[in-house]
All heavy atoms as TSV, in Angstrom:
chain	resi	resn	atom	element	x	y	z
A	1	MET	N	N	-32.094	-23.892	-49.569
A	1	MET	CA	C	-31.385	-24.674	-48.576
A	1	MET	C	C	-32.202	-25.924	-48.298
A	1	MET	O	O	-33.414	-25.880	-48.125
A	1	MET	CB	C	-31.202	-23.838	-47.316
A	1	MET	CG	C	-30.419	-24.482	-46.258
A	1	MET	SD	S	-30.104	-23.261	-44.955
A	1	MET	CE	C	-29.495	-24.307	-43.722
A	2	PHE	N	N	-31.544	-27.053	-48.236
A	2	PHE	CA	C	-32.200	-28.337	-48.050
A	2	PHE	C	C	-31.621	-29.002	-46.814
A	2	PHE	O	O	-30.416	-28.993	-46.605
A	2	PHE	CB	C	-31.947	-29.201	-49.295
A	2	PHE	CG	C	-32.489	-30.584	-49.191
A	2	PHE	CD1	C	-33.814	-30.826	-49.463
A	2	PHE	CD2	C	-31.689	-31.638	-48.819
A	2	PHE	CE1	C	-34.327	-32.096	-49.382
A	2	PHE	CE2	C	-32.181	-32.909	-48.727
A	2	PHE	CZ	C	-33.513	-33.140	-49.019
A	3	SER	N	N	-32.475	-29.580	-45.972
A	3	SER	CA	C	-31.979	-30.287	-44.791
A	3	SER	C	C	-32.950	-31.392	-44.414
A	3	SER	O	O	-34.145	-31.324	-44.716
A	3	SER	CB	C	-31.788	-29.324	-43.616
A	3	SER	OG	O	-33.026	-28.776	-43.242
A	4	TYR	N	N	-32.412	-32.414	-43.789
A	4	TYR	CA	C	-33.238	-33.507	-43.295
A	4	TYR	C	C	-33.767	-33.185	-41.913
A	4	TYR	O	O	-33.117	-32.484	-41.147
A	4	TYR	CB	C	-32.425	-34.809	-43.225
A	4	TYR	CG	C	-32.112	-35.401	-44.578
A	4	TYR	CD1	C	-30.819	-35.382	-45.077
A	4	TYR	CD2	C	-33.112	-35.968	-45.334
A	4	TYR	CE1	C	-30.530	-35.918	-46.309
A	4	TYR	CE2	C	-32.840	-36.508	-46.577
A	4	TYR	CZ	C	-31.545	-36.483	-47.055
A	4	TYR	OH	O	-31.273	-37.008	-48.282
A	5	LEU	N	N	-34.940	-33.722	-41.592
A	5	LEU	CA	C	-35.515	-33.563	-40.260
A	5	LEU	C	C	-35.118	-34.746	-39.401
A	5	LEU	O	O	-35.083	-35.883	-39.872
A	5	LEU	CB	C	-37.045	-33.478	-40.345
A	5	LEU	CG	C	-37.600	-32.289	-41.113
A	5	LEU	CD1	C	-39.109	-32.398	-41.215
A	5	LEU	CD2	C	-37.240	-31.002	-40.420
A	6	GLY	N	N	-34.839	-34.500	-38.142
A	6	GLY	CA	C	-34.532	-35.580	-37.213
A	6	GLY	C	C	-33.066	-35.969	-37.235
A	6	GLY	O	O	-32.237	-35.365	-37.895
A	7	ARG	N	N	-32.783	-37.049	-36.509
A	7	ARG	CA	C	-31.412	-37.506	-36.346
A	7	ARG	C	C	-31.084	-38.600	-37.346
A	7	ARG	O	O	-31.960	-39.260	-37.878
A	7	ARG	CB	C	-31.219	-38.024	-34.929
A	7	ARG	CG	C	-31.448	-36.948	-33.889
A	7	ARG	CD	C	-31.378	-37.492	-32.505
A	7	ARG	NE	N	-30.054	-38.057	-32.257
A	7	ARG	CZ	C	-29.710	-38.657	-31.151
A	7	ARG	NH1	N	-30.575	-38.792	-30.179
A	7	ARG	NH2	N	-28.507	-39.136	-30.996
A	8	GLY	N	N	-29.803	-38.826	-37.566
A	8	GLY	CA	C	-29.363	-39.925	-38.418
A	8	GLY	C	C	-29.068	-39.496	-39.831
A	8	GLY	O	O	-29.186	-38.330	-40.187
A	9	ARG	N	N	-28.695	-40.506	-40.658
A	9	ARG	CA	C	-28.294	-40.212	-42.024
A	9	ARG	C	C	-29.143	-40.955	-43.061
A	9	ARG	O	O	-28.773	-41.023	-44.228
A	9	ARG	CB	C	-26.828	-40.580	-42.226
A	9	ARG	CG	C	-25.907	-39.726	-41.404
A	9	ARG	CD	C	-24.462	-40.074	-41.750
A	9	ARG	NE	N	-23.556	-39.249	-41.006
A	9	ARG	CZ	C	-22.946	-38.190	-41.495
A	9	ARG	NH1	N	-23.156	-37.821	-42.722
A	9	ARG	NH2	N	-22.115	-37.497	-40.761
A	10	ALA	N	N	-30.236	-41.537	-42.669
A	10	ALA	CA	C	-31.072	-42.272	-43.619
A	10	ALA	C	C	-31.634	-41.307	-44.663
A	10	ALA	O	O	-32.081	-40.212	-44.355
A	10	ALA	CB	C	-32.202	-42.974	-42.885
A	11	THR	N	N	-31.626	-41.731	-45.911
A	11	THR	CA	C	-32.083	-40.855	-46.991
A	11	THR	C	C	-33.593	-40.896	-47.179
A	11	THR	O	O	-34.134	-40.081	-47.919
A	11	THR	CB	C	-31.401	-41.227	-48.313
A	11	THR	OG1	O	-31.681	-42.587	-48.602
A	11	THR	CG2	C	-29.914	-40.982	-48.239
A	12	ASP	N	N	-34.280	-41.827	-46.536
A	12	ASP	CA	C	-35.725	-41.935	-46.717
A	12	ASP	C	C	-36.514	-41.208	-45.628
A	12	ASP	O	O	-37.719	-41.348	-45.527
A	12	ASP	CB	C	-36.155	-43.401	-46.771
A	12	ASP	CG	C	-35.802	-44.147	-45.491
A	12	ASP	OD1	O	-34.964	-43.642	-44.720
A	12	ASP	OD2	O	-36.373	-45.232	-45.270
A	13	ARG	N	N	-35.858	-40.422	-44.828
A	13	ARG	CA	C	-36.568	-39.698	-43.775
A	13	ARG	C	C	-37.083	-38.361	-44.311
A	13	ARG	O	O	-36.640	-37.884	-45.359
A	13	ARG	CB	C	-35.695	-39.508	-42.549
A	13	ARG	CG	C	-34.508	-38.706	-42.797
A	13	ARG	CD	C	-33.566	-38.755	-41.622
A	13	ARG	NE	N	-32.400	-38.035	-42.101
A	13	ARG	CZ	C	-31.668	-37.257	-41.406
A	13	ARG	NH1	N	-31.907	-37.104	-40.140
A	13	ARG	NH2	N	-30.663	-36.633	-41.939
A	14	PRO	N	N	-38.030	-37.761	-43.600
A	14	PRO	CA	C	-38.597	-36.502	-44.090
A	14	PRO	C	C	-37.530	-35.405	-44.183
A	14	PRO	O	O	-36.554	-35.404	-43.454
A	14	PRO	CB	C	-39.656	-36.135	-43.051
A	14	PRO	CG	C	-39.516	-37.083	-41.933
A	14	PRO	CD	C	-38.605	-38.187	-42.343
A	15	ASN	N	N	-37.758	-34.495	-45.101
A	15	ASN	CA	C	-36.813	-33.399	-45.273
A	15	ASN	C	C	-37.581	-32.101	-45.432
A	15	ASN	O	O	-38.789	-32.083	-45.569
A	15	ASN	CB	C	-35.898	-33.651	-46.463
A	15	ASN	CG	C	-36.678	-33.883	-47.728
A	15	ASN	OD1	O	-37.571	-33.106	-48.059
A	15	ASN	ND2	N	-36.365	-34.935	-48.437
A	16	ARG	N	N	-36.855	-31.038	-45.391
A	16	ARG	CA	C	-37.462	-29.722	-45.589
A	16	ARG	C	C	-36.509	-28.873	-46.416
A	16	ARG	O	O	-35.307	-29.073	-46.409
A	16	ARG	CB	C	-37.769	-29.046	-44.264
A	16	ARG	CG	C	-36.529	-28.620	-43.520
A	16	ARG	CD	C	-36.839	-27.794	-42.297
A	16	ARG	NE	N	-35.621	-27.735	-41.492
A	16	ARG	CZ	C	-35.586	-27.796	-40.199
A	16	ARG	NH1	N	-36.702	-27.911	-39.523
A	16	ARG	NH2	N	-34.452	-27.735	-39.558
A	17	SER	N	N	-37.086	-27.944	-47.105
A	17	SER	CA	C	-36.256	-26.999	-47.842
A	17	SER	C	C	-36.723	-25.601	-47.477
A	17	SER	O	O	-37.892	-25.375	-47.189
A	17	SER	CB	C	-36.350	-27.230	-49.345
A	17	SER	OG	O	-37.669	-27.015	-49.778
A	18	SER	N	N	-35.816	-24.692	-47.459
A	18	SER	CA	C	-36.151	-23.307	-47.144
A	18	SER	C	C	-35.417	-22.398	-48.119
A	18	SER	O	O	-34.378	-22.753	-48.671
A	18	SER	CB	C	-35.773	-22.970	-45.701
A	18	SER	OG	O	-34.384	-23.085	-45.521
A	19	LYS	N	N	-35.994	-21.242	-48.322
A	19	LYS	CA	C	-35.417	-20.282	-49.235
A	19	LYS	C	C	-35.253	-18.965	-48.493
A	19	LYS	O	O	-36.161	-18.513	-47.809
A	19	LYS	CB	C	-36.340	-20.092	-50.429
A	19	LYS	CG	C	-35.794	-19.151	-51.458
A	19	LYS	CD	C	-36.610	-18.966	-52.727
A	19	LYS	CE	C	-38.023	-19.390	-52.739
A	19	LYS	NZ	N	-38.747	-19.005	-53.952
A	20	LYS	N	N	-34.094	-18.370	-48.598
A	20	LYS	CA	C	-33.851	-17.069	-47.986
A	20	LYS	C	C	-34.278	-15.991	-48.969
A	20	LYS	O	O	-33.885	-16.016	-50.143
A	20	LYS	CB	C	-32.382	-16.884	-47.628
A	20	LYS	CG	C	-31.936	-17.744	-46.477
A	20	LYS	CD	C	-30.518	-17.413	-46.087
A	20	LYS	CE	C	-30.085	-18.278	-44.930
A	20	LYS	NZ	N	-28.726	-17.974	-44.500
A	21	ILE	N	N	-35.093	-15.071	-48.482
A	21	ILE	CA	C	-35.565	-13.968	-49.304
A	21	ILE	C	C	-35.087	-12.671	-48.674
A	21	ILE	O	O	-35.208	-12.478	-47.467
A	21	ILE	CB	C	-37.102	-13.968	-49.411
A	21	ILE	CG1	C	-37.575	-15.263	-50.045
A	21	ILE	CG2	C	-37.591	-12.778	-50.202
A	21	ILE	CD1	C	-39.067	-15.424	-50.062
A	22	ARG	N	N	-34.552	-11.788	-49.478
A	22	ARG	CA	C	-34.062	-10.507	-48.986
A	22	ARG	C	C	-34.851	-9.401	-49.661
A	22	ARG	O	O	-34.973	-9.368	-50.887
A	22	ARG	CB	C	-32.580	-10.358	-49.313
A	22	ARG	CG	C	-31.998	-9.088	-48.833
A	22	ARG	CD	C	-30.536	-9.033	-49.153
A	22	ARG	NE	N	-30.052	-7.714	-48.813
A	22	ARG	CZ	C	-28.959	-7.195	-49.266
A	22	ARG	NH1	N	-28.198	-7.883	-50.088
A	22	ARG	NH2	N	-28.585	-5.992	-48.909
A	23	TYR	N	N	-35.405	-8.518	-48.840
A	23	TYR	CA	C	-36.156	-7.385	-49.352
A	23	TYR	C	C	-35.336	-6.120	-49.160
A	23	TYR	O	O	-34.634	-5.971	-48.164
A	23	TYR	CB	C	-37.493	-7.240	-48.618
A	23	TYR	CG	C	-38.431	-8.387	-48.867
A	23	TYR	CD1	C	-38.527	-9.433	-47.960
A	23	TYR	CD2	C	-39.211	-8.425	-50.010
A	23	TYR	CE1	C	-39.387	-10.488	-48.186
A	23	TYR	CE2	C	-40.072	-9.473	-50.242
A	23	TYR	CZ	C	-40.162	-10.507	-49.328
A	23	TYR	OH	O	-41.001	-11.556	-49.559
A	24	GLN	N	N	-35.435	-5.217	-50.101
A	24	GLN	CA	C	-34.711	-3.961	-50.009
A	24	GLN	C	C	-35.721	-2.824	-50.188
A	24	GLN	O	O	-36.424	-2.760	-51.199
A	24	GLN	CB	C	-33.643	-3.901	-51.088
A	24	GLN	CG	C	-32.676	-2.780	-50.914
A	24	GLN	CD	C	-31.504	-2.911	-51.876
A	24	GLN	OE1	O	-31.573	-3.618	-52.866
A	24	GLN	NE2	N	-30.431	-2.232	-51.573
A	25	ILE	N	N	-35.788	-1.941	-49.185
A	25	ILE	CA	C	-36.705	-0.805	-49.237
A	25	ILE	C	C	-36.054	0.296	-50.053
A	25	ILE	O	O	-34.950	0.735	-49.750
A	25	ILE	CB	C	-37.042	-0.312	-47.816
A	25	ILE	CG1	C	-37.721	-1.435	-47.034
A	25	ILE	CG2	C	-37.911	0.922	-47.881
A	25	ILE	CD1	C	-37.920	-1.116	-45.574
A	26	LYS	N	N	-36.759	0.745	-51.069
A	26	LYS	CA	C	-36.192	1.764	-51.949
A	26	LYS	C	C	-36.878	3.107	-51.808
A	26	LYS	O	O	-36.314	4.124	-52.167
A	26	LYS	CB	C	-36.277	1.299	-53.401
A	26	LYS	CG	C	-35.478	0.046	-53.638
A	26	LYS	CD	C	-35.127	-0.109	-55.063
A	26	LYS	CE	C	-34.288	-1.351	-55.208
A	26	LYS	NZ	N	-33.235	-1.209	-56.129
A	27	ASN	N	N	-38.099	3.138	-51.300
A	27	ASN	CA	C	-38.827	4.396	-51.217
A	27	ASN	C	C	-39.729	4.366	-49.985
A	27	ASN	O	O	-40.399	3.376	-49.739
A	27	ASN	CB	C	-39.666	4.599	-52.480
A	27	ASN	CG	C	-40.267	5.976	-52.539
A	27	ASN	OD1	O	-39.915	6.853	-51.756
A	27	ASN	ND2	N	-41.190	6.173	-53.461
A	28	ILE	N	N	-39.723	5.451	-49.231
A	28	ILE	CA	C	-40.561	5.569	-48.046
A	28	ILE	C	C	-41.330	6.872	-48.144
A	28	ILE	O	O	-40.771	7.917	-48.461
A	28	ILE	CB	C	-39.714	5.580	-46.758
A	28	ILE	CG1	C	-38.957	4.265	-46.621
A	28	ILE	CG2	C	-40.584	5.827	-45.544
A	28	ILE	CD1	C	-37.988	4.242	-45.473
A	29	THR	N	N	-42.616	6.807	-47.861
A	29	THR	CA	C	-43.436	8.020	-47.825
A	29	THR	C	C	-44.167	8.058	-46.488
A	29	THR	O	O	-44.569	7.025	-45.960
A	29	THR	CB	C	-44.465	8.058	-48.967
A	29	THR	OG1	O	-45.272	6.883	-48.899
A	29	THR	CG2	C	-43.787	8.112	-50.319
A	30	ARG	N	N	-44.306	9.267	-45.951
A	30	ARG	CA	C	-45.007	9.445	-44.680
A	30	ARG	C	C	-46.495	9.615	-44.931
A	30	ARG	O	O	-46.897	10.387	-45.787
A	30	ARG	CB	C	-44.506	10.694	-43.964
A	30	ARG	CG	C	-43.145	10.540	-43.366
A	30	ARG	CD	C	-42.683	11.856	-42.776
A	30	ARG	NE	N	-43.453	12.260	-41.629
A	30	ARG	CZ	C	-43.069	12.098	-40.372
A	30	ARG	NH1	N	-41.921	11.551	-40.122
A	30	ARG	NH2	N	-43.817	12.513	-39.382
A	31	ASN	N	N	-47.296	8.894	-44.174
A	31	ASN	CA	C	-48.741	9.062	-44.215
A	31	ASN	C	C	-49.087	9.929	-43.006
A	31	ASN	O	O	-49.381	9.424	-41.922
A	31	ASN	CB	C	-49.431	7.706	-44.170
A	31	ASN	CG	C	-50.919	7.807	-44.322
A	31	ASN	OD1	O	-51.491	8.885	-44.196
A	31	ASN	ND2	N	-51.545	6.677	-44.596
A	32	GLN	N	N	-49.016	11.248	-43.183
A	32	GLN	CA	C	-49.143	12.179	-42.066
A	32	GLN	C	C	-50.491	12.071	-41.386
A	32	GLN	O	O	-50.575	12.195	-40.169
A	32	GLN	CB	C	-48.893	13.615	-42.539
A	32	GLN	CG	C	-48.701	14.601	-41.410
A	32	GLN	CD	C	-47.538	14.239	-40.492
A	32	GLN	OE1	O	-46.465	13.883	-40.951
A	32	GLN	NE2	N	-47.752	14.308	-39.197
A	33	SER	N	N	-51.563	11.830	-42.122
A	33	SER	CA	C	-52.878	11.715	-41.480
A	33	SER	C	C	-52.930	10.496	-40.564
A	33	SER	O	O	-53.484	10.562	-39.460
A	33	SER	CB	C	-53.994	11.653	-42.525
A	33	SER	OG	O	-53.848	10.503	-43.338
A	34	ALA	N	N	-52.331	9.388	-40.972
A	34	ALA	CA	C	-52.298	8.201	-40.118
A	34	ALA	C	C	-51.410	8.430	-38.899
A	34	ALA	O	O	-51.727	7.970	-37.796
A	34	ALA	CB	C	-51.806	6.995	-40.913
A	35	ILE	N	N	-50.315	9.147	-39.064
A	35	ILE	CA	C	-49.417	9.448	-37.941
A	35	ILE	C	C	-50.134	10.329	-36.925
A	35	ILE	O	O	-50.088	10.079	-35.720
A	35	ILE	CB	C	-48.128	10.123	-38.451
A	35	ILE	CG1	C	-47.312	9.143	-39.283
A	35	ILE	CG2	C	-47.298	10.667	-37.288
A	35	ILE	CD1	C	-46.144	9.765	-40.019
A	36	THR	N	N	-50.820	11.368	-37.408
A	36	THR	CA	C	-51.552	12.269	-36.518
A	36	THR	C	C	-52.656	11.530	-35.780
A	36	THR	O	O	-52.839	11.707	-34.573
A	36	THR	CB	C	-52.147	13.433	-37.329
A	36	THR	OG1	O	-51.090	14.085	-38.023
A	36	THR	CG2	C	-52.849	14.430	-36.428
A	37	GLN	N	N	-53.369	10.677	-36.483
A	37	GLN	CA	C	-54.445	9.905	-35.854
A	37	GLN	C	C	-53.888	8.961	-34.789
A	37	GLN	O	O	-54.457	8.832	-33.705
A	37	GLN	CB	C	-55.194	9.119	-36.926
A	37	GLN	CG	C	-56.397	8.380	-36.409
A	37	GLN	CD	C	-57.120	7.645	-37.536
A	37	GLN	OE1	O	-56.644	7.587	-38.666
A	37	GLN	NE2	N	-58.265	7.084	-37.215
A	38	ALA	N	N	-52.768	8.337	-35.057
A	38	ALA	CA	C	-52.152	7.439	-34.078
A	38	ALA	C	C	-51.663	8.215	-32.860
A	38	ALA	O	O	-51.811	7.754	-31.720
A	38	ALA	CB	C	-50.992	6.678	-34.719
A	39	GLN	N	N	-51.096	9.406	-33.058
A	39	GLN	CA	C	-50.633	10.221	-31.939
A	39	GLN	C	C	-51.794	10.618	-31.040
A	39	GLN	O	O	-51.670	10.631	-29.820
A	39	GLN	CB	C	-49.908	11.465	-32.440
A	39	GLN	CG	C	-48.519	11.183	-32.950
A	39	GLN	CD	C	-47.859	12.428	-33.513
A	39	GLN	OE1	O	-48.510	13.391	-33.877
A	39	GLN	NE2	N	-46.533	12.390	-33.599
A	40	LYS	N	N	-52.926	10.933	-31.633
A	40	LYS	CA	C	-54.102	11.280	-30.833
A	40	LYS	C	C	-54.598	10.082	-30.041
A	40	LYS	O	O	-55.040	10.212	-28.905
A	40	LYS	CB	C	-55.211	11.815	-31.732
A	40	LYS	CG	C	-54.933	13.186	-32.283
A	40	LYS	CD	C	-56.057	13.654	-33.180
A	40	LYS	CE	C	-55.750	15.019	-33.768
A	40	LYS	NZ	N	-56.802	15.477	-34.690
A	41	ALA	N	N	-54.504	8.912	-30.616
A	41	ALA	CA	C	-54.959	7.697	-29.935
A	41	ALA	C	C	-54.024	7.321	-28.786
A	41	ALA	O	O	-54.464	6.760	-27.782
A	41	ALA	CB	C	-55.055	6.538	-30.932
A	42	PHE	N	N	-52.736	7.613	-28.928
A	42	PHE	CA	C	-51.780	7.287	-27.876
A	42	PHE	C	C	-52.022	8.128	-26.630
A	42	PHE	O	O	-51.895	7.638	-25.520
A	42	PHE	CB	C	-50.341	7.495	-28.332
A	42	PHE	CG	C	-49.879	6.520	-29.376
A	42	PHE	CD1	C	-48.904	6.871	-30.275
A	42	PHE	CD2	C	-50.403	5.244	-29.457
A	42	PHE	CE1	C	-48.461	5.997	-31.235
A	42	PHE	CE2	C	-49.973	4.353	-30.407
A	42	PHE	CZ	C	-49.006	4.732	-31.305
A	43	GLY	N	N	-52.320	9.392	-26.805
A	43	GLY	CA	C	-52.572	10.262	-25.668
A	43	GLY	C	C	-51.322	10.715	-24.938
A	43	GLY	O	O	-51.396	11.187	-23.818
A	44	TRP	N	N	-50.169	10.588	-25.525
A	44	TRP	CA	C	-48.935	11.037	-24.883
A	44	TRP	C	C	-47.970	11.525	-25.950
A	44	TRP	O	O	-48.109	11.236	-27.118
A	44	TRP	CB	C	-48.285	9.938	-24.067
A	44	TRP	CG	C	-47.999	8.696	-24.855
A	44	TRP	CD1	C	-48.804	7.623	-25.009
A	44	TRP	CD2	C	-46.821	8.414	-25.633
A	44	TRP	NE1	N	-48.214	6.694	-25.819
A	44	TRP	CE2	C	-46.989	7.142	-26.212
A	44	TRP	CE3	C	-45.643	9.104	-25.883
A	44	TRP	CZ2	C	-46.040	6.554	-27.029
A	44	TRP	CZ3	C	-44.692	8.517	-26.708
A	44	TRP	CH2	C	-44.900	7.256	-27.258
A	45	ARG	N	N	-46.975	12.266	-25.501
A	45	ARG	CA	C	-45.909	12.746	-26.366
A	45	ARG	C	C	-44.585	12.601	-25.637
A	45	ARG	O	O	-44.529	12.670	-24.419
A	45	ARG	CB	C	-46.100	14.217	-26.721
A	45	ARG	CG	C	-47.278	14.456	-27.609
A	45	ARG	CD	C	-47.323	15.905	-27.992
A	45	ARG	NE	N	-48.504	16.154	-28.792
A	45	ARG	CZ	C	-48.621	17.160	-29.619
A	45	ARG	NH1	N	-47.655	18.025	-29.733
A	45	ARG	NH2	N	-49.704	17.313	-30.308
A	46	ALA	N	N	-43.545	12.461	-26.395
A	46	ALA	CA	C	-42.207	12.376	-25.809
A	46	ALA	C	C	-41.546	13.746	-25.891
A	46	ALA	O	O	-41.566	14.394	-26.928
A	46	ALA	CB	C	-41.369	11.350	-26.557
A	47	PHE	N	N	-40.980	14.194	-24.789
A	47	PHE	CA	C	-40.268	15.464	-24.736
A	47	PHE	C	C	-38.817	15.184	-24.378
A	47	PHE	O	O	-38.538	14.436	-23.445
A	47	PHE	CB	C	-40.882	16.393	-23.682
A	47	PHE	CG	C	-42.269	16.838	-24.027
A	47	PHE	CD1	C	-43.366	16.164	-23.527
A	47	PHE	CD2	C	-42.488	17.927	-24.850
A	47	PHE	CE1	C	-44.650	16.560	-23.839
A	47	PHE	CE2	C	-43.765	18.336	-25.172
A	47	PHE	CZ	C	-44.853	17.654	-24.665
A	48	VAL	N	N	-37.913	15.813	-25.118
A	48	VAL	CA	C	-36.487	15.611	-24.890
A	48	VAL	C	C	-35.825	16.969	-24.759
A	48	VAL	O	O	-36.116	17.891	-25.517
A	48	VAL	CB	C	-35.844	14.832	-26.059
A	48	VAL	CG1	C	-34.360	14.656	-25.844
A	48	VAL	CG2	C	-36.525	13.500	-26.242
A	49	SER	N	N	-34.947	17.086	-23.770
A	49	SER	CA	C	-34.201	18.314	-23.584
A	49	SER	C	C	-32.836	17.974	-22.999
A	49	SER	O	O	-32.695	17.032	-22.232
A	49	SER	CB	C	-34.950	19.247	-22.619
A	49	SER	OG	O	-34.159	20.365	-22.314
A	50	ASN	N	N	-31.845	18.755	-23.378
A	50	ASN	CA	C	-30.526	18.555	-22.792
A	50	ASN	C	C	-30.251	19.575	-21.687
A	50	ASN	O	O	-29.151	19.663	-21.175
A	50	ASN	CB	C	-29.433	18.612	-23.867
A	50	ASN	CG	C	-29.401	19.951	-24.580
A	50	ASN	OD1	O	-30.247	20.810	-24.348
A	50	ASN	ND2	N	-28.425	20.117	-25.455
A	51	ALA	N	N	-31.273	20.358	-21.317
A	51	ALA	CA	C	-31.119	21.334	-20.240
A	51	ALA	C	C	-31.147	20.612	-18.888
A	51	ALA	O	O	-31.984	19.752	-18.665
A	51	ALA	CB	C	-32.244	22.363	-20.292
A	52	PRO	N	N	-30.249	20.970	-17.982
A	52	PRO	CA	C	-30.256	20.322	-16.671
A	52	PRO	C	C	-31.509	20.697	-15.873
A	52	PRO	O	O	-32.102	21.761	-16.074
A	52	PRO	CB	C	-28.990	20.840	-15.989
A	52	PRO	CG	C	-28.528	21.988	-16.782
A	52	PRO	CD	C	-29.143	21.906	-18.127
A	53	LEU	N	N	-31.907	19.821	-14.988
A	53	LEU	CA	C	-33.112	20.021	-14.185
A	53	LEU	C	C	-33.007	21.261	-13.308
A	53	LEU	O	O	-34.019	21.891	-12.996
A	53	LEU	CB	C	-33.370	18.775	-13.326
A	53	LEU	CG	C	-34.736	18.658	-12.668
A	53	LEU	CD1	C	-35.844	18.744	-13.707
A	53	LEU	CD2	C	-34.845	17.363	-11.900
A	54	SER	N	N	-31.783	21.666	-12.938
A	54	SER	CA	C	-31.611	22.861	-12.110
A	54	SER	C	C	-31.961	24.143	-12.872
A	54	SER	O	O	-32.328	25.151	-12.269
A	54	SER	CB	C	-30.178	22.941	-11.590
A	54	SER	OG	O	-29.278	23.026	-12.684
A	55	ILE	N	N	-31.875	24.116	-14.185
A	55	ILE	CA	C	-32.185	25.299	-14.993
A	55	ILE	C	C	-33.619	25.254	-15.522
A	55	ILE	O	O	-34.324	26.261	-15.540
A	55	ILE	CB	C	-31.197	25.418	-16.166
A	55	ILE	CG1	C	-29.795	25.660	-15.635
A	55	ILE	CG2	C	-31.604	26.508	-17.128
A	55	ILE	CD1	C	-28.729	25.667	-16.699
A	56	LEU	N	N	-34.063	24.080	-15.951
A	56	LEU	CA	C	-35.364	23.946	-16.593
A	56	LEU	C	C	-36.104	22.772	-15.960
A	56	LEU	O	O	-35.680	21.628	-16.074
A	56	LEU	CB	C	-35.175	23.699	-18.099
A	56	LEU	CG	C	-36.399	23.712	-18.978
A	56	LEU	CD1	C	-37.027	25.105	-19.005
A	56	LEU	CD2	C	-36.023	23.308	-20.397
A	57	SER	N	N	-37.212	23.076	-15.272
A	57	SER	CA	C	-37.981	22.001	-14.643
A	57	SER	C	C	-38.762	21.229	-15.704
A	57	SER	O	O	-38.870	21.655	-16.872
A	57	SER	CB	C	-38.956	22.572	-13.620
A	57	SER	OG	O	-39.999	23.266	-14.284
A	58	ILE	N	N	-39.306	20.113	-15.338
A	58	ILE	CA	C	-40.084	19.294	-16.278
A	58	ILE	C	C	-41.295	20.068	-16.775
A	58	ILE	O	O	-41.612	20.067	-17.959
A	58	ILE	CB	C	-40.509	17.974	-15.616
A	58	ILE	CG1	C	-39.252	17.131	-15.324
A	58	ILE	CG2	C	-41.469	17.206	-16.497
A	58	ILE	CD1	C	-39.497	15.886	-14.555
A	59	GLU	N	N	-41.960	20.793	-15.861
A	59	GLU	CA	C	-43.130	21.576	-16.257
A	59	GLU	C	C	-42.744	22.671	-17.244
A	59	GLU	O	O	-43.442	22.921	-18.232
A	59	GLU	CB	C	-43.814	22.191	-15.028
A	59	GLU	CG	C	-44.465	21.172	-14.103
A	59	GLU	CD	C	-43.473	20.543	-13.128
A	59	GLU	OE1	O	-42.311	21.014	-13.039
A	59	GLU	OE2	O	-43.854	19.561	-12.475
A	60	GLN	N	N	-41.635	23.348	-16.982
A	60	GLN	CA	C	-41.176	24.405	-17.881
A	60	GLN	C	C	-40.784	23.835	-19.257
A	60	GLN	O	O	-41.049	24.458	-20.283
A	60	GLN	CB	C	-39.991	25.144	-17.269
A	60	GLN	CG	C	-40.354	25.981	-16.074
A	60	GLN	CD	C	-39.100	26.500	-15.368
A	60	GLN	OE1	O	-38.053	25.869	-15.401
A	60	GLN	NE2	N	-39.228	27.653	-14.702
A	61	ALA	N	N	-40.174	22.663	-19.262
A	61	ALA	CA	C	-39.784	22.029	-20.525
A	61	ALA	C	C	-41.011	21.676	-21.360
A	61	ALA	O	O	-41.033	21.885	-22.562
A	61	ALA	CB	C	-38.943	20.794	-20.251
A	62	VAL	N	N	-42.060	21.176	-20.704
A	62	VAL	CA	C	-43.281	20.819	-21.424
A	62	VAL	C	C	-43.961	22.067	-21.965
A	62	VAL	O	O	-44.428	22.087	-23.104
A	62	VAL	CB	C	-44.249	20.029	-20.505
A	62	VAL	CG1	C	-45.608	19.857	-21.150
A	62	VAL	CG2	C	-43.664	18.678	-20.159
A	63	LEU	N	N	-43.970	23.146	-21.189
A	63	LEU	CA	C	-44.601	24.379	-21.643
A	63	LEU	C	C	-43.796	25.064	-22.742
A	63	LEU	O	O	-44.365	25.745	-23.598
A	63	LEU	CB	C	-44.803	25.333	-20.473
A	63	LEU	CG	C	-45.838	24.885	-19.430
A	63	LEU	CD1	C	-45.836	25.831	-18.233
A	63	LEU	CD2	C	-47.222	24.803	-20.062
A	64	ALA	N	N	-42.490	24.893	-22.714
A	64	ALA	CA	C	-41.641	25.526	-23.730
A	64	ALA	C	C	-41.752	24.781	-25.039
A	64	ALA	O	O	-41.626	25.265	-26.090
A	64	ALA	CB	C	-40.192	25.554	-23.276
């Protein structure tokens, strides 16, 4: 893609060109040791439950 910089239609003004590049991911592998190390560094975990709070408290959900 080619375009002029600035306003107007003069052909002697500076221009720029850009190229669109598209990458496609074909293979993904998990680096489990890096994931485990990062989780330890974060110091937290996410817990998800669809049980209502009246049945399962937050403490009970974490222990379960």
